[in-house]
C-alpha positions as CSV (number, residue, x, y, z in Angstrom):
1,M,140.1,251.0,70.0
2,K,139.3,252.0,66.7
3,R,136.5,251.5,64.2
4,T,137.1,250.3,60.7
5,T,134.5,249.3,58.2
6,I,135.2,245.7,56.8
7,S,132.1,245.4,54.7
8,S,134.2,245.3,51.5
9,W,136.6,242.8,52.6
10,V,133.5,240.3,53.3
11,V,132.0,241.2,50.1
12,I,135.2,240.3,48.3
13,A,135.7,236.8,50.0
14,T,131.9,236.0,49.9
15,S,132.4,237.0,46.0
16,L,134.8,233.9,46.0
17,G,131.9,231.7,45.8
18,L,130.6,231.7,49.3
19,A,126.8,232.0,49.6
20,S,125.5,235.2,51.2
21,C,123.5,234.8,54.5
22,G,121.4,237.3,56.9
23,G,121.1,240.7,55.1
24,N,120.7,243.9,56.8
25,E,118.4,242.3,59.8
26,A,118.6,244.6,63.0
27,P,120.5,242.2,65.9
28,M,118.5,240.8,68.2
29,A,118.8,241.8,72.0
30,A,120.1,239.1,73.8
31,P,119.2,238.1,77.6
32,D,122.1,239.5,80.2
33,N,123.3,235.6,80.3
34,Q,123.3,234.8,76.5
35,V,125.2,235.8,73.8
36,A,123.9,237.5,70.6
37,P,123.9,235.6,67.7
38,D,125.5,236.7,64.4
39,T,123.9,238.9,62.0
40,G,124.9,240.6,58.7
41,A,129.0,241.0,58.5
42,A,129.6,239.1,61.5
43,A,127.5,236.3,60.0
44,Q,129.5,236.1,56.9
45,V,132.8,236.5,58.5
46,A,132.1,233.6,60.6
47,Q,131.0,231.3,57.7
48,L,134.6,232.3,55.6
49,D,137.0,229.4,56.0
50,D,140.2,229.8,58.0
51,A,142.4,231.9,55.2
52,Q,139.8,233.8,54.4
53,R,138.9,234.8,57.5
54,N,142.3,235.7,58.5
55,G,142.7,237.8,55.4
56,V,139.6,239.7,56.5
57,L,140.9,240.1,60.3
58,E,144.8,240.8,59.2
59,R,143.2,243.9,57.1
60,A,140.8,245.0,59.9
61,I,143.6,245.0,62.0
62,R,145.8,246.8,60.1
63,A,143.5,249.5,59.0
64,S,142.9,250.3,62.7
65,G,147.0,251.1,62.8
66,A,148.1,248.3,64.6
67,P,151.0,246.3,63.1
68,C,149.9,242.6,61.9
69,P,152.3,241.4,58.9
70,V,150.3,238.1,59.1
71,V,147.0,236.9,61.2
72,S,148.3,233.1,62.1
73,E,145.6,231.8,63.8
74,S,141.8,233.3,64.9
75,V,139.4,231.8,67.3
76,R,136.2,232.7,68.2
77,M,135.5,234.0,71.5
78,E,133.3,236.2,73.5
79,V,135.0,239.7,73.3
80,R,132.8,241.7,75.7
81,K,130.0,240.5,77.5
82,G,127.3,238.8,75.5
83,V,129.2,239.9,72.1
84,M,131.2,237.3,69.9
85,G,134.0,238.3,67.9
86,W,137.6,237.2,67.4
87,K,140.7,236.8,68.9
88,A,143.4,236.9,66.0
89,Q,147.0,236.1,66.9
90,C,149.8,237.8,64.5
91,D,152.9,236.4,63.6
92,N,154.6,239.6,65.2
93,D,153.6,238.0,68.7
94,T,150.5,240.8,68.8
95,A,147.1,239.5,69.4
96,H,143.7,241.6,68.8
97,L,140.0,241.3,69.4
98,I,137.8,242.1,66.7
99,E,134.0,242.6,66.9
100,I,132.2,243.0,63.8
101,T,129.2,244.5,64.2
102,S,126.2,243.4,62.0
103,D,127.0,246.5,59.9
104,G,130.5,245.8,58.9
105,T,132.0,247.7,61.5
106,G,134.8,246.4,62.8
107,R,136.2,247.2,66.6
108,V,139.8,246.4,67.2
109,T,141.2,246.3,70.4
110,S,144.9,245.4,70.6
111,R,147.2,243.7,73.3
112,R,150.3,241.8,74.0
113,D,150.2,238.2,74.8
């Protein structure tokens, strides 16, 4: 798993006319049986349209060193207990789980489908 800062990609995407929400709030701790709410950069990525979000995830995957010519689909899912993220499917038949922390750090876990 490699960490990548994707804040600049979020800023670029949000500067295309998307309203920024959140800010630098500290994440709230979630009870063991609930998923923590999105904050900061994670909330901003969640508000992007499909094409913008796929572009942000694609750049995060490439920055991690994994090959991903194009993200063809991304699906919201729990990437680890209590933490929501994205499953990104690339057009080279690879799949990646991406967790975006509130400070804009991306954690990419790559796998083959």
